[in-house]
N, C-alpha and C positions, 0 to 999 in steps of 0.2 A: 428788247429781248427777242431772240429769234426762236420761232417754234419749229421744231424738227419733226418731220413726218417720215416714217419708214413704211413704204407700201409693200407689204408682203402678205398677200391674202392666203398663201398656201404653206407658210411656215417651213419652207424648204431651203432657206439660206442660199448657198451658191450652187445648188444642184441645177443642172441644165434642164430647162423645160423645153419639150419638143412636141411638135405635131406634124404630121405628114401634110404636104402641100395639097394633096387630093386624097380624101379618105382618112381613116384613122387606123394606122398600123400599130401592131404591138411592138413595144420596145423592151430591150433587155436592160440590165442594171447599168451598163455603160452608155445607154441611150441610143444604141444602134438599132435600126429597124431590121425586121426580118427580110424585107425586100431589098435587093441589092441596088445601090446607087440612088435611093430615094432621097431627095433633098427636102428638108423640112424647115418650117419657121422655128426659130430657136432664140431664146433669151438666156443670157447668163446672169444669174443672180436676180435680185429684185431692185426696183428703182428706189433711190434714196434722194429725197427732195426736202427743201425748206421753203416755207412761205416767205415771200418778200415782205418785210416789215411794213405795215401800213397799207398793204394792198393784197388782200387774199386771192385776187384773181390770177396772180402770177407766182410762179415758183422757180427755184434754181436747183439744178442737180448738185448733189454733194459728192457724188462719185461718178466715174465714167460708167456709161450704160452701153453694153455690147449686145447686138442683135444680128441675127441672120434673117434676111428676107428672101423668100422664094420668088417674089415679084421682081426684086432687084437682082436676084441670083448671086448675092454676095454678103459678106459680113460688113457691118458698119459699127462705128463707135461714136456715141454722143459724149463729148468731153465734159468733165466736171466744170461747173460754172454756167452751163447752158441755161438760158432763161426762156421760159415758155408759159403759156396760159392754160395748162392742163388740157382742157378742150373748150372751145369757145362756142359750140353749138347751143343756142338758147334752149332752156328747159332741161337739157340733158348734159349740161356743162360739168366737166370733171368726173364723169362716171367711169372713165377708163383712162387714168393718167398716163399709163405706159404707152397706150396707143396714141394719145395726144402728144407725148414727147416725140415719138417716132415720126408722126405726121408733121409736127412743127419743124423738126430737123430737116426732113426731105423737102420742105417748102422754102428753105432758106436759099439765098442766092449762091452760096458757095458750099453747100452740103457735098458730101462725098459718098455717093455720086450725085451730080446735079441731074435732076429729072424734071419732066414736064408735070403739069397740074393733074392730068389724068392718071399718070403713074403714081403720083403722091397720094391721090384718092384711093387707088388700088392697094397701096401699102397700108394706108389707114384701115381699110376694110379687112385686110389680112390680119393685122394685129388686134383689131377688135374681136375678130373671130377666134384668134389664138387664145386670148384671155377669157372670152365667154365660154369656150369649151372646157376651161379649167374649173368652172363653177358648176355646182350641182343645183338642181331645181326641178320644178314640175314642168309639164308641157307648156303651161301658160308662161312661166318664166323664160323658157327657151324661145317661145314665140316672140315674147317681148324683146329679148336680146336680138333676135333676127330682125325684127322690125326697126329697132333703134339703130342697129348697124347700118341698115339700108338708108334710113333717114339721115343719119349723121354723115355718111359717105356722100349722099346726094347733095347735102348742104355745102360741104367743103368743096365739092367738085364745081358747083355753080356760083358760089359766093365770090364777089369781086373784091379787089383792092387788098388782098393779103399775100398773094403768092409772089415769091421772089422779091419781097419788099425789104428784108433785112439780111445781114450776114449771120452766120452761125454764132459769131462772137458778140452779137449785139447785146448791149447792156439793158437793164430794166429802163433806165432813163431814155435810151435811144428808142426803145419799143413804144414807150408811152408818150413820147414827145408829140 
C-alpha cells in the first residue's frame, strides 16, 4: 500500500505564493508587486508526494512542481515521478520538503538549468527562506528558522559525493544502489 502525503501548510490550493527577492513587498490579489519589475521567488500550488514503499527516507512526486527562482532567474519544472530524499541533513531531515525537492533537482546532472554546487546551495537557501517566511511564530521560532537555514545550506555546500551524481530521471533503485 502506498501512503500519499499532500504537503500544503497554508491551505491555499493552486494560489501562487510569492515573496520579493529582497525585502517584503505588498502584493495585490493578482500577485503583482507594487514595485515595477521586481522578480520574486514563486511556487505554483503545493508539492504532492508519496513515500516510497519500504523506505520512508525517499519520496516521489505525484504531480509536476513549478517554481521560479530569483537565484536562477527563471522558471523551472520538476516532473512527476522525480525521486528525492526530502532533505538529507542529519537531525533536521525533511523539515522543508519543498526546498529539499528544489535542491535535489538542481543537484542532478541534467537539471534544467544545470548549475554548480554553490548555486544549488543558494537556491536551497532561497526556498528555505521562502517557506519559512510563510510560517508564523515567535522571535525564538524565527531565530531557529534562520539558524537551521544557515546550517543546512552550509552542510549541502560542503558535503562530498552527492552533487551531479544522478540524472533527473533516476529511479529509487538507481539512487539507493
